[in-house]
C-alpha positions in Angstrom: -36.7 -4.7 -10.1 -34.5 -5.5 -13.1 -34.8 -3.8 -16.4 -35.9 -5.4 -19.9 -34.3 -7.5 -22.3 -30.7 -8.4 -21.7 -29.7 -6.1 -19.1 -28.7 -9.0 -16.7 -26.1 -10.0 -18.8 -24.3 -6.8 -18.9 -22.1 -5.4 -16.0 -23.3 -2.0 -16.1 -25.8 0.1 -18.2 -24.7 1.1 -21.9 -26.8 4.2 -21.4 -23.6 6.3 -21.4 -23.6 7.6 -25.0 -23.4 11.2 -23.9 -20.4 13.2 -22.7 -18.9 11.6 -19.7 -18.3 15.3 -18.2 -20.5 18.1 -17.7 -18.6 21.4 -17.5 -21.7 22.9 -16.7 -22.5 21.2 -13.5 -18.8 21.6 -12.4 -19.0 25.2 -12.7 -22.5 25.5 -10.8 -20.9 23.4 -8.0 -18.1 25.5 -7.7 -20.0 29.0 -7.7 -22.8 28.0 -5.2 -19.9 26.3 -2.8 -17.7 29.8 -3.1 -20.9 31.5 -2.3 -22.1 29.6 0.7 -18.4 29.1 2.0 -17.5 32.6 1.3 -20.7 34.2 3.3 -20.1 31.5 6.0 -16.3 32.7 6.4 -17.6 36.6 6.6 -20.2 35.8 9.1 -17.8 34.0 11.3 -15.2 36.5 11.0 -17.8 39.1 12.0 -19.7 36.9 14.8 -17.3 34.5 16.1 -13.6 35.2 14.8 -12.5 32.3 17.3 -14.0 29.7 14.9 -12.4 31.0 11.9 -8.8 30.5 11.2 -6.9 33.0 9.1 -10.4 34.3 8.0 -10.6 31.0 5.6 -11.2 27.5 7.6 -13.6 26.7 10.0 -11.9 25.8 13.5 -12.6 22.2 14.5 -11.0 20.1 17.5 -9.4 17.9 15.0 -7.3 20.6 13.0 -4.3 20.0 15.3 -4.0 16.5 14.4 -4.3 17.1 10.6 -2.1 20.2 10.5 0.6 20.1 13.2 2.4 17.4 11.3 2.8 19.5 8.4 4.0 22.5 10.4 6.5 20.0 12.5 7.7 18.5 9.3 8.4 21.9 7.6 10.1 23.1 11.3 12.2 19.6 11.1 10.5 17.8 13.8 9.6 15.0 11.9 5.8 13.8 11.0 4.0 14.1 14.0 1.5 15.8 15.9 2.1 17.7 19.2 0.4 15.0 21.3 2.8 13.1 23.7 3.9 9.6 23.3 3.0 7.3 20.4 -0.2 9.1 19.7 1.7 12.0 18.2 2.6 9.7 15.1 -0.6 7.1 15.2 -3.7 9.5 15.8 -3.9 10.3 12.1 -2.8 8.8 8.7 -1.0 11.3 6.6 -3.1 11.4 3.6 -5.0 14.7 4.4 -1.6 16.0 5.6 0.1 15.2 2.2 -2.7 17.5 0.4 -2.0 20.3 2.7 1.9 20.0 2.7 1.4 20.3 -1.0 0.5 24.0 -0.6 2.3 24.8 2.5 5.6 23.5 1.3 5.8 26.8 -0.9 3.1 29.1 0.8 2.8 30.6 4.1 0.0 29.3 6.5 -2.9 31.8 5.5 -2.0 31.4 1.6 -1.7 27.7 2.2 -5.2 27.2 3.9 -6.8 29.6 1.2 -5.1 27.5 -1.4 -6.5 24.2 0.2 -9.9 25.6 0.4 -10.0 26.7 -3.1 -8.3 23.1 -4.3 -11.4 21.3 -2.3 -14.2 23.3 -4.0 -12.5 22.8 -7.3 -12.0 18.9 -6.6 -15.9 18.7 -5.5 -17.0 20.9 -8.8 -14.9 18.4 -11.0 -16.5 15.5 -9.1 -19.9 16.9 -9.7 -19.3 17.0 -13.4 -19.0 13.3 -13.6 -22.3 12.5 -11.6 -24.3 12.4 -14.9 -22.0 9.7 -16.2 -22.2 7.6 -13.1 -25.9 8.1 -13.0 -26.3 6.7 -16.5 -23.8 3.9 -15.9 -26.0 2.3 -13.4 -29.1 2.8 -15.2 -30.8 6.3 -15.0 -31.8 8.1 -18.1 -30.1 10.8 -19.1 -32.4 13.7 -17.8 -32.9 12.2 -14.2 -28.8 11.7 -14.1 -28.5 15.3 -15.1 -31.0 16.5 -12.4 -29.1 14.4 -9.8 -26.0 16.1 -10.5 -27.6 19.4 -10.6 -29.4 18.8 -7.3 -25.9 17.9 -5.8 -24.4 20.9 -7.4 -26.6 23.6 -5.8 -27.6 22.0 -2.7 -25.1 22.7 0.3 -26.1 19.7 1.8 -23.7 17.6 0.0 -20.8 20.0 0.4 -20.8 21.3 3.9 -17.2 20.6 4.8 -15.3 22.4 1.9 -13.9 25.1 4.1 -12.9 22.7 6.9 -9.3 21.2 7.5 -11.0 17.8 7.9 -11.0 14.7 5.4 -14.5 15.3 4.5 -13.2 18.5 2.4 -12.0 15.7 -0.2 -13.3 12.4 0.4 -16.9 12.8 -1.1 -15.3 13.8 -4.3 -12.5 11.3 -4.5 -15.3 8.5 -3.8 -17.2 9.8 -6.7 -13.8 9.5 -8.8 -13.5 5.9 -7.3 -16.8 4.6 -8.3 -16.3 6.4 -11.8 -12.9 4.6 -12.4 -14.3 1.3 -11.2 -17.4 1.0 -13.5 -15.2 2.4 -16.6 -12.9 -0.5 -15.7 -15.3 -3.3 -15.6 -17.0 -2.1 -18.5 -14.0 -1.0 -20.7 -10.4 -1.6 -19.7 -8.5 -3.2 -17.0 -6.2 -0.1 -16.7 -9.0 2.0 -15.1 -9.3 -0.7 -12.3 -5.5 -0.3 -11.7 -6.1 3.8 -11.6 -9.2 2.8 -9.3 -6.9 0.8 -6.7 -4.3 3.3 -6.9 -6.8 6.1 -5.8 -8.3 3.8 -3.2 -4.8 3.4 -1.6 -4.7 7.2 -1.0 -8.3 7.4 0.0 -7.3 4.9 2.6 -4.3 6.9 3.5 -6.5 10.1 3.9 -9.6 8.0 5.9 -8.7 4.5 6.9 -12.4 3.5 7.5 -12.9 4.0 3.7 -11.1 0.7 3.3 -14.8 -0.5 2.9 -14.6 0.7 -0.7 -12.7 -2.5 -1.5 -15.7 -4.5 -1.5 -16.7 -2.7 -4.5 -14.4 -5.1 -6.5 -15.8 -8.3 -5.1 -19.3 -8.5 -6.9 -17.8 -9.1 -10.3 -15.8 -12.2 -9.3 -19.1 -13.8 -9.2 -20.3 -12.8 -12.6 -19.8 -15.6 -15.4 -19.1 -13.3 -18.2 -17.1 -10.8 -16.5 -13.5 -10.2 -17.9 -12.2 -9.8 -14.4 -9.9 -12.4 -13.2 -9.1 -13.4 -9.5 -5.4 -12.3 -10.4 -6.6 -9.0 -11.2 -8.5 -8.3 -8.1 -5.4 -9.6 -6.1 -3.3 -6.7 -8.1 -5.9 -4.4 -7.0 -6.0 -5.5 -3.4 -2.2 -5.1 -3.2 -1.9 -1.6 -5.0 -5.0 -0.2 -2.7 -3.6 -1.8 0.7 0.1 -0.9 -0.1 0.0 2.9 1.1 -1.6 2.1 4.5 0.9 -1.0 4.9 3.8 1.4 4.3 2.8 3.8 6.6 2.1 1.4 9.3 5.6 -0.2 8.5 7.2 3.3 9.0 5.4 3.8 12.4 6.9 0.3 13.6 10.2 1.6 12.9 9.9 4.5 14.9 7.5 3.3 17.8 7.9 -0.3 17.7 4.1 -0.9 17.4 1.9 -1.3 14.5 -1.1 0.7 14.0 -4.6 0.1 13.0 -7.2 1.8 10.8 -7.8 4.5 13.5 -5.4 4.1 16.4 -6.5 6.8 18.9 -6.0 5.0 22.4 -2.2 4.7 23.9 -1.1 3.3 27.0 1.6 6.2 27.1 -1.3 8.9 26.5 -1.3 11.7 28.6 -4.8 13.0 27.6 -8.2 11.1 28.1 -7.6 8.6 25.1 -6.2 5.7 27.0 -7.4 1.9 26.9 -9.7 2.6 29.9 -11.7 5.2 28.2 -12.2 3.2 25.4 -13.7 0.4 27.6 -15.8 3.0 29.2 -17.2 4.2 25.9 -17.9 0.5 24.7 -20.1 0.3 27.7 -22.0 3.6 27.2 -22.6 3.1 23.4 -24.3 -0.3 24.1 -26.7 1.6 26.5 -27.8 3.8 23.6 -25.9 6.9 24.9 -24.7 9.4 22.3 -21.0 10.1 22.0 -21.7 13.6 22.7 -23.3 12.8 26.1 -20.5 10.4 26.8 -17.8 12.9 26.2 -19.5 15.7 28.1 -19.6 13.2 30.9 -16.1 12.1 31.0 -15.2 15.9 30.4 -16.9 16.7 33.9 -15.0 13.9 35.7 -11.8 15.2 34.2 -12.4 18.9 35.1 -13.0 18.1 38.7 -9.8 15.8 38.7 -7.8 19.0 37.3 -9.3 21.3 39.8 -8.7 18.9 42.7 -12.6 19.1 43.6 -14.7 16.5 44.9 -15.8 13.9 42.4 -19.3 13.4 43.9 -21.2 15.9 41.9 -19.3 15.0 38.6 -20.0 11.0 39.4 -23.7 11.5 40.4 -24.3 13.4 36.8 -22.6 10.7 35.1 -24.7 8.1 36.7 -28.0 10.0 36.5 -27.8 10.0 32.8 -28.6 6.2 32.6 -31.9 5.0 32.3 -33.7 2.4 34.7 -32.8 -0.5 32.2 -29.1 0.3 33.2 -29.6 0.0 36.8 -31.7 -3.1 36.5 -28.9 -4.8 34.7 -25.9 -3.2 36.7 -25.8 -2.4 40.4 -25.8 1.3 41.0 -23.7 1.5 43.7 -21.1 -0.7 41.6 -21.6 2.0 38.9 -20.8 5.0 41.5 -17.7 3.0 42.7 -16.1 2.6 39.3 -16.7 6.4 38.0 -14.9 7.4 41.8 -12.1 4.8 40.9 -11.9 6.6 37.8 -11.6 10.0 38.8 -9.2 9.0 41.2 -7.3 7.4 38.1 -7.5 11.0 36.3 -6.1 12.8 39.4 -3.2 10.8 39.5 -2.9 11.3 35.8 -3.0 14.9 36.0 -0.6 14.9 38.9 1.9 13.3 36.9 1.6 15.2 33.7 1.7 18.5 35.6 4.9 17.5 37.6 6.5 16.8 34.4 6.4 13.2 34.6 5.9 10.6 31.9 3.3 7.9 31.5 4.7 4.6 29.7 2.0 2.0 30.4 -1.2 1.3 32.0 -1.7 1.0 35.9 -2.9 -1.6 37.9 -5.8 0.5 38.7 -6.4 1.2 35.0 -6.2 -2.5 34.1 -8.7 -3.3 37.0 -11.1 -0.7 36.0 -11.1 -2.0 32.5 -12.3 -5.2 33.5 -14.9 -3.8 35.6 -16.4 -1.8 32.6 -15.9 -4.8 30.4 -17.9 -6.8 33.0 -20.9 -4.0 33.0 -21.2 -4.0 29.1 -21.3 -8.0 29.5 -23.9 -7.6 32.0 -26.2 -5.0 30.2 -26.1 -7.1 26.8 -27.0 -10.4 28.4 -30.0 -8.6 30.0 -31.0 -6.5 27.1 -29.7 -8.3 23.9 -32.5 -6.7 21.7 -32.1 -3.2 23.1 -28.2 -3.2 22.7 -28.1 -5.1 19.4 -31.2 -3.9 17.5 -33.0 -1.0 18.9 -29.7 1.0 19.6 -28.2 0.4 16.1 -31.6 1.3 14.6 -31.5 4.7 16.7 -28.1 5.4 15.4 -29.0 4.8 11.9 -32.0 7.2 12.6 -29.7 9.8 14.0 -27.6 9.7 11.2 -30.4 10.0 8.8 -32.9 12.5 10.1 -31.4 15.8 9.6 -30.7 18.3 7.0 -26.9 17.8 6.9 -26.6 21.8 6.9 -23.6 22.2 9.1 -22.3 25.8 8.1 -22.8 28.6 10.8 -24.7 30.6 8.4 -27.4 27.7 8.4 -27.5 27.2 11.8 -27.1 30.8 12.9 -27.2 33.7 10.7 -30.0 32.7 8.4 -32.1 31.0 11.0 -35.4 31.6 11.0 -35.4 33.3 7.4 -38.0 31.6 4.8 -35.9 30.8 2.4 -33.7 29.3 4.8 -36.3 27.2 6.3 -37.5 26.0 3.0 -34.0 25.0 2.2 -33.7 23.3 5.3 -36.8 21.4 4.9 -35.9 20.4 1.3 -32.4 19.1 2.3 -34.0 17.5 5.4 -36.3 15.4 3.0 -33.7 14.5 0.4 -31.2 13.4 3.2 -33.7 11.2 5.1 -35.2 9.8 2.3 -31.9 8.7 1.0 -31.2 6.6 4.0 -34.6 5.3 4.1 -34.9 4.2 0.4 -31.2 3.1 -0.1 -31.0 -0.1 1.9 -34.2 -1.2 -0.1 -32.8 -0.1 -3.4 -29.4 -2.0 -2.6 -31.6 -5.3 -1.9 -33.7 -4.8 -5.0 -30.7 -4.4 -7.3 -28.5 -7.3 -5.8 -28.5 -9.2 -9.4 -27.0 -6.3 -11.1 -23.2 -6.2 -10.1 -22.3 -2.8 -11.4 -25.0 -1.2 -8.9 -23.9 -3.7 -6.3 -20.3 -2.7 -6.6 -21.6 0.8 -5.2 -23.9 -0.5 -2.7 -22.0 -3.1 -1.0 -19.2 -1.1 0.4 -21.8 1.8 1.6 -24.0 -1.2 3.2 -21.1 -2.3 5.0 -19.8 1.2 6.1 -23.3 2.1 7.3 -23.5 -1.3 9.3 -20.1 -0.2 10.9 -21.3 2.9 12.1 -24.6 1.6 13.3 -23.5 -1.5 15.0 -19.6 -1.1 16.0 -18.6 2.8 16.0 -22.1 4.2 17.1 -20.5 7.7 17.8 -22.7 9.8 15.7 -21.2 12.9 13.6 -23.1 14.0 10.5 -19.7 14.5 8.7 -19.1 10.7 8.9 -21.5 9.8 6.2 -20.8 12.5 4.0 -18.5 10.5 1.6 -21.1 8.1 0.8 -24.2 10.5 0.5 -24.1 11.0 -3.3 -23.9 7.2 -4.0 -27.2 6.8 -1.6 -28.7 9.5 -3.3 -27.9 8.2 -7.1 -29.2 4.7 -5.9 -32.2 6.0 -4.2 -33.1 8.2 -7.2 -32.5 5.0 -9.4 -35.1 3.0 -7.2 -37.6 5.9 -7.4 -37.1 6.2 -11.2 -37.5 2.5 -11.8 -40.7 2.8 -9.7 -42.1 5.8 -11.8 -41.2 3.8 -15.0 -43.1 0.6 -13.8 -46.2 2.8 -12.8 -46.2 4.7 -16.2 -45.8 1.5 -18.0 -48.4 -0.4 -16.3 -51.1 2.7 -16.9 -50.3 2.1 -20.6 -51.5 -1.4 -20.5 -55.1 -2.1 -21.6 -57.1 -3.3 -18.4 -58.3 -6.3 -20.3 
C-alpha cells in the first residue's frame, strides 16, 4: 500500500517538519506513570507488604539476579549473584545492574531503588515525547502521530513495569530511542547511526535477545540510492556487539567458559537449572504446554524430592497434564519411568547440596535422561509435525497477543470490577490484540519501504523467536516492541482510511 509520487525513492517520510520532541506528551507520560505506579505501591504496602520492596519496587523472582551483583560488588565480593558455581556470573548480563549501580554507589538501598524508579519513569516520559517524530518519520500525518503518542502516554498497558527492578523498566524507552536514532541516521547524518550502534550495544548488554534490533541496519544495504555503505554497517555491527563480547571475554577469564545470549543452564548449578532441565523443557514446549504449567510440574517433583516423599503422586500429576496426542506418540510407561528417574536425580542433588557438597558436572544418570527426553521430543515432533511446528506456535502467539497487558496489582486486584477499570481493560485488550493481529500484515505491506522495514524486521524476528523457539510465555517479553507494533498498526489503518476516503471522492463514472 505505498503512498503516491516519488515516496518509493526516499528512505523515510519527509513529513517531519514539526518539532522532534513533544514536552507535553513527555510530562503527561510521567504524570500518568507516577499516578498508576504510586497508587500500586500504596495498595501493595497495605494489602500485600511482602510483594513490595522498601515500599517502592514490586518484588519478583528475578530481583536477586539483577540486584545482588551490585550489592556484592559494593561489598567487595565481585560482580556476581548469590547463586552457586558459574551461574553466579552467567545468569544475567550486567547492563541493568550498571543502571542500578549508578544510584546505589552513592545512595543507600531504599533511596537507590526510589531513584531507579524515578529514572525509569523519566526515561519513559522522554521516549514518549519522541513518538510523534517517529510516527511522522514512517508516514503518519502529524495529528495521527500525536494521537499515537498520547495513547502511549496515558494508557498503562505501555508502562506496566516502570516500578519493577526488571529490564522491562528501561528497554521499551531505549528501543524507541534506538529507532529514532536509526531513522535520523539514514535520512540525515551517519553520526546518528554511530549513536544508534552505541546505544544498541548497551541495550544488548541489558537484554541480550534484543540483539535482533541489529536487523534494523540491513534493509538499507539493498536501497540503490542509500548513502549507507557496507563499511558503515560493519562499523555499526562492531560497535553494537562490542560490549557483549567484552563481557563474555571477562567471564571466560573468570570461569574458563564463554557465555551465550542468555546462559541459565549450568553443569555445576545446585538449582533446577541444569542441562537436564533444559532438555525436559524442550520436550514439554513442543507439546504445547505453557511455561508456567511446566515449572509447576517440575517444582512438585523437586518439592517431593526435598521432603523425601514418594514421587509417585508428583509423577502422576506431571504425566496427567499431557493430552492423548502425547500418549499416542510416546509410551506412557516410558514417560512415568523417566520422571521417576528424574525425581531420583533431584533426591541425590538435594542430598549433596544439603550435606555441603559441590556439584561440578553432570552425572551419568543426567546424561542418560537427557538423551531419553531428547528422544521423546523427536518422537513427538515426528508424529505431530503440524501440531508442534505450526499449531503450537500459533497458540503461543495468541497467548502473547490476547490480553490487556495490565500487570499491576491495582488492575488485577484493587480496582477489579470497577466500571472504569473494566472499560480500561477492554480498551487495552482491544489495542493490544489488534496490534498483534495487524502488525504482521502491515510489515508485509510495507516491505518496499526501507525506513518502515528497518523497524518491522527486528520485531518480526523477535516475535518468531518467541513463538517458534522460546515458547515460554510472559507478557513482559513483548513490551520492548509494543510501541513499534502499535505505530505500524496505526500507520496501516491510517493508510486504509486514506484510501477509502480518497476512493469515495472519486466519481463513479
